[in-house]
Backbone as JSON, one array per atom type, in Angstrom:
{
  "sequence": "MAWLILILSGLMETVWAVALAASRGFTRLWPSLVFLVAMAASMGGLALALRSIPVGTGYAVWVGVGAVGTAVVGMAWLGETVSVAKICCLLLIVSGIVGLKLLH",
  "N": [[38.58, -19.17, 52.42], [40.99, -17.86, 51.93], [41.94, -18.46, 49.49], [40.3, -17.46, 47.87], [40.28, -14.59, 48.27], [43.19, -14.33, 47.57], [42.94, -15.15, 44.81], [41.14, -13.15, 43.78], [42.98, -10.92, 44.54], [45.26, -11.6, 42.74], [43.38, -10.88, 40.44], [43.26, -8.05, 40.56], [45.47, -7.49, 40.06], [45.73, -7.73, 37.46], [44.14, -5.62, 36.91], [45.58, -2.9, 37.66], [48.1, -3.38, 36.42], [47.15, -3.01, 33.67], [45.96, -0.39, 33.87], [48.34, 0.82, 34.64], [49.77, 0.82, 32.35], [47.87, 2.51, 30.66], [48.26, 4.78, 31.93], [50.41, 5.95, 30.83], [53.18, 6.06, 31.64], [52.75, 7.56, 33.86], [51.61, 10.01, 33.3], [48.73, 10.47, 32.99], [46.37, 11.4, 35.01], [43.69, 9.75, 36.06], [44.16, 6.92, 35.38], [46.14, 6.75, 36.66], [45.52, 7.01, 39.16], [43.62, 4.73, 39.32], [45.49, 2.76, 39.17], [46.99, 3.0, 41.5], [45.21, 2.5, 43.4], [44.3, 0.02, 43.05], [46.82, -1.53, 42.85], [47.36, -1.2, 45.54], [45.06, -2.72, 47.04], [45.58, -5.02, 45.49], [48.21, -5.92, 46.8], [47.4, -5.81, 49.41], [45.52, -7.68, 49.86], [46.93, -9.97, 48.58], [48.88, -10.22, 51.05], [47.18, -10.72, 52.98], [45.98, -13.3, 52.33], [48.34, -14.77, 52.26], [48.72, -15.21, 55.02], [47.79, -17.56, 55.31], [48.42, -19.39, 53.4], [51.12, -20.92, 52.1], [53.93, -19.05, 51.02], [55.33, -19.28, 48.82], [53.41, -20.9, 46.98], [51.35, -18.89, 47.36], [52.29, -16.8, 46.13], [53.19, -17.35, 43.6], [50.88, -18.4, 42.59], [49.01, -15.84, 42.54], [50.74, -14.12, 41.0], [50.6, -15.79, 38.62], [47.72, -15.76, 38.28], [47.45, -12.97, 37.6], [48.74, -12.53, 35.43], [48.02, -14.08, 33.36], [45.46, -12.85, 33.49], [46.08, -10.5, 32.77], [47.07, -10.8, 29.97], [44.65, -12.08, 28.72], [42.97, -9.84, 28.8], [44.54, -8.19, 27.32], [44.55, -8.99, 24.64], [41.66, -9.69, 24.3], [40.47, -6.96, 24.38], [42.48, -4.8, 24.02], [43.73, -5.04, 21.54], [45.72, -6.74, 21.05], [47.82, -9.49, 19.55], [46.12, -12.71, 18.97], [47.02, -16.0, 19.11], [47.22, -19.57, 18.54], [49.37, -20.8, 19.98], [49.98, -18.63, 21.9], [47.46, -19.0, 23.29], [47.75, -21.6, 24.41], [49.99, -21.48, 25.94], [49.08, -19.88, 27.8], [46.94, -21.57, 29.24], [48.75, -23.54, 29.83], [50.01, -21.94, 32.05], [47.55, -21.7, 33.56], [47.04, -24.14, 34.04], [49.0, -24.87, 35.67], [48.72, -23.39, 37.89], [46.18, -24.68, 38.87], [47.56, -26.81, 39.43], [49.17, -26.12, 41.69], [47.24, -25.61, 43.75], [45.86, -27.96, 43.71], [48.04, -29.55, 45.0], [48.34, -28.17, 47.54]],
  "CA": [[38.56, -17.98, 52.1], [42.18, -17.47, 51.78], [42.23, -19.1, 48.26], [39.25, -16.67, 47.22], [41.23, -13.41, 48.38], [44.39, -14.63, 46.64], [42.35, -15.0, 43.36], [40.87, -11.55, 43.63], [43.89, -10.26, 44.59], [45.62, -11.61, 41.05], [42.73, -9.88, 39.18], [43.01, -6.74, 41.13], [46.95, -7.01, 39.64], [45.49, -7.32, 36.11], [43.64, -4.05, 36.97], [46.71, -2.19, 37.84], [48.76, -3.61, 34.91], [46.4, -2.32, 32.4], [46.16, 0.98, 34.41], [49.51, 1.31, 34.43], [49.78, 1.0, 30.7], [47.04, 3.49, 30.32], [48.59, 5.89, 32.3], [51.34, 6.39, 29.72], [54.43, 6.49, 32.3], [51.91, 8.33, 34.95], [51.3, 11.17, 32.76], [47.49, 10.51, 32.9], [45.59, 11.07, 36.37], [42.76, 8.57, 36.35], [44.68, 5.79, 35.09], [47.51, 6.78, 37.58], [44.7, 6.87, 40.65], [43.37, 3.58, 39.53], [46.38, 1.88, 39.13], [47.51, 3.22, 42.9], [44.03, 1.78, 44.44], [44.44, -1.54, 42.41], [47.91, -2.23, 43.66], [47.22, -1.43, 47.17], [44.22, -3.65, 46.87], [46.38, -6.37, 45.11], [48.93, -6.06, 47.66], [46.85, -6.11, 50.7], [44.81, -8.98, 49.45], [48.1, -11.04, 48.82], [49.48, -10.25, 52.37], [46.24, -11.39, 53.77], [46.13, -14.68, 51.82], [49.73, -15.43, 52.68], [48.78, -15.56, 56.43], [47.42, -19.11, 55.61], [48.86, -20.17, 52.62], [52.49, -20.68, 51.86], [54.59, -17.77, 50.46], [55.87, -19.97, 47.59], [52.43, -21.21, 46.46], [50.57, -18.13, 47.0], [53.22, -15.86, 45.49], [52.93, -18.18, 42.23], [49.23, -18.22, 41.92], [49.03, -14.44, 42.36], [51.36, -13.67, 39.83], [49.9, -16.57, 37.82], [46.4, -15.15, 37.68], [47.68, -11.7, 37.3], [49.34, -12.6, 33.92], [46.85, -14.56, 32.46], [44.2, -12.04, 33.12], [46.28, -9.39, 32.1], [47.07, -11.41, 28.78], [43.5, -12.32, 28.25], [42.33, -8.38, 28.55], [45.39, -7.47, 26.0], [44.05, -10.05, 23.27], [40.43, -9.53, 23.92], [40.03, -5.5, 24.66], [43.59, -3.97, 23.67], [44.27, -5.33, 20.32], [46.8, -7.66, 21.17], [47.66, -10.53, 18.76], [45.99, -14.05, 19.45], [47.47, -17.24, 18.67], [47.14, -20.82, 19.25], [50.46, -20.62, 20.69], [49.61, -17.93, 22.82], [46.42, -19.56, 24.11], [48.24, -22.79, 24.61], [50.99, -21.16, 27.2], [48.28, -19.38, 28.86], [46.35, -22.73, 29.55], [49.88, -24.36, 30.7], [49.98, -21.2, 33.36], [46.4, -21.86, 34.41], [47.13, -25.68, 34.52], [50.11, -24.91, 36.92], [48.01, -22.91, 39.06], [45.15, -25.28, 39.51], [48.21, -27.84, 40.19], [49.56, -25.76, 42.9], [46.1, -25.23, 44.63], [45.48, -29.26, 44.46], [48.74, -29.99, 46.07], [48.51, -27.32, 48.75]],
  "C": [[39.83, -17.08, 51.43], [42.44, -17.33, 50.18], [41.27, -17.7, 47.34], [40.07, -15.1, 47.16], [42.13, -13.44, 47.59], [43.97, -14.34, 45.32], [41.9, -13.75, 42.91], [41.73, -10.74, 43.66], [44.92, -10.13, 43.1], [44.84, -10.86, 40.12], [42.86, -8.78, 39.39], [44.94, -6.53, 40.19], [46.71, -6.99, 37.9], [45.21, -6.08, 36.13], [44.65, -3.09, 36.75], [47.75, -2.23, 36.87], [48.29, -2.71, 33.83], [46.17, -0.91, 32.78], [47.2, 1.33, 34.35], [50.03, 1.51, 32.91], [49.15, 2.28, 30.23], [47.46, 4.91, 30.79], [49.93, 6.82, 31.54], [52.52, 7.03, 30.92], [53.95, 7.6, 33.78], [51.7, 9.49, 34.72], [49.75, 11.13, 32.8], [47.08, 10.49, 34.47], [44.71, 10.05, 36.75], [43.5, 7.53, 36.24], [45.56, 5.56, 36.16], [46.86, 5.86, 39.04], [44.63, 5.28, 40.55], [44.41, 2.39, 39.86], [47.16, 1.88, 40.79], [46.55, 2.39, 43.82], [44.24, 0.43, 44.24], [45.66, -2.26, 43.04], [48.03, -2.31, 44.86], [46.3, -2.63, 47.32], [44.62, -5.16, 46.58], [47.22, -6.89, 46.29], [48.53, -6.57, 49.06], [46.34, -7.28, 50.93], [45.95, -10.2, 49.51], [48.69, -11.32, 50.2], [48.4, -10.81, 53.06], [46.03, -13.03, 53.41], [47.29, -15.32, 52.12], [49.82, -15.44, 54.36], [48.66, -17.01, 56.43], [47.87, -19.79, 54.31], [50.3, -19.98, 51.94], [52.99, -19.6, 50.87], [54.84, -18.29, 48.82], [54.57, -20.11, 46.61], [51.66, -19.89, 46.51], [50.96, -16.69, 45.89], [52.92, -16.37, 43.57], [51.45, -18.28, 41.45], [48.85, -16.92, 42.0], [49.51, -13.99, 41.12], [50.58, -14.66, 38.34], [48.66, -15.98, 37.14], [46.46, -13.85, 37.32], [48.11, -11.89, 35.58], [48.61, -13.4, 33.12], [45.77, -13.55, 32.49], [44.77, -10.87, 32.47], [46.81, -9.69, 30.31], [45.79, -11.5, 28.01], [42.73, -10.53, 27.85], [43.12, -7.44, 27.15], [44.7, -7.89, 24.77], [42.61, -9.78, 23.37], [39.84, -8.2, 23.76], [41.27, -4.65, 23.8], [44.25, -4.26, 22.12], [45.46, -6.06, 20.17], [46.96, -8.72, 20.19], [47.23, -11.82, 19.43], [46.23, -14.93, 18.7], [47.21, -18.58, 19.48], [48.28, -20.93, 20.16], [50.29, -20.01, 22.07], [48.79, -18.67, 24.09], [46.99, -20.8, 24.76], [49.08, -22.65, 26.1], [50.14, -20.66, 28.09], [47.48, -20.79, 29.63], [47.8, -23.72, 30.21], [50.09, -23.26, 32.29], [48.91, -21.52, 33.97], [46.68, -23.45, 35.06], [48.06, -25.73, 35.96], [49.55, -24.14, 38.28], [46.98, -23.89, 39.49], [46.07, -26.64, 40.11], [48.63, -27.47, 41.46], [48.28, -25.72, 43.93], [45.71, -26.68, 44.8], [46.52, -29.74, 45.23], [49.13, -29.28, 47.11], [47.8, -28.04, 49.94]]
}
């Protein structure tokens, strides 16, 4: 269950990162509120997961899930450039996340 919470918390990191960009420096109300709620959910889930997952592994997986999710959202919906090199780098991050899970 801790791993599921950790992955969901990483996905919430994606939500807050996208909302942060959409808030335009906290000048837009709704994206700013989404940011605050998603940040609280993300951190809260990370805290719960770290009760049974070592901090080094948990934090690395949380950041990795959030980074990959944010990059994918950026490329798929926000018009960021897509390249083979970017996809390969994201796959390296995913392989690192899988490796950390397998070695846990």
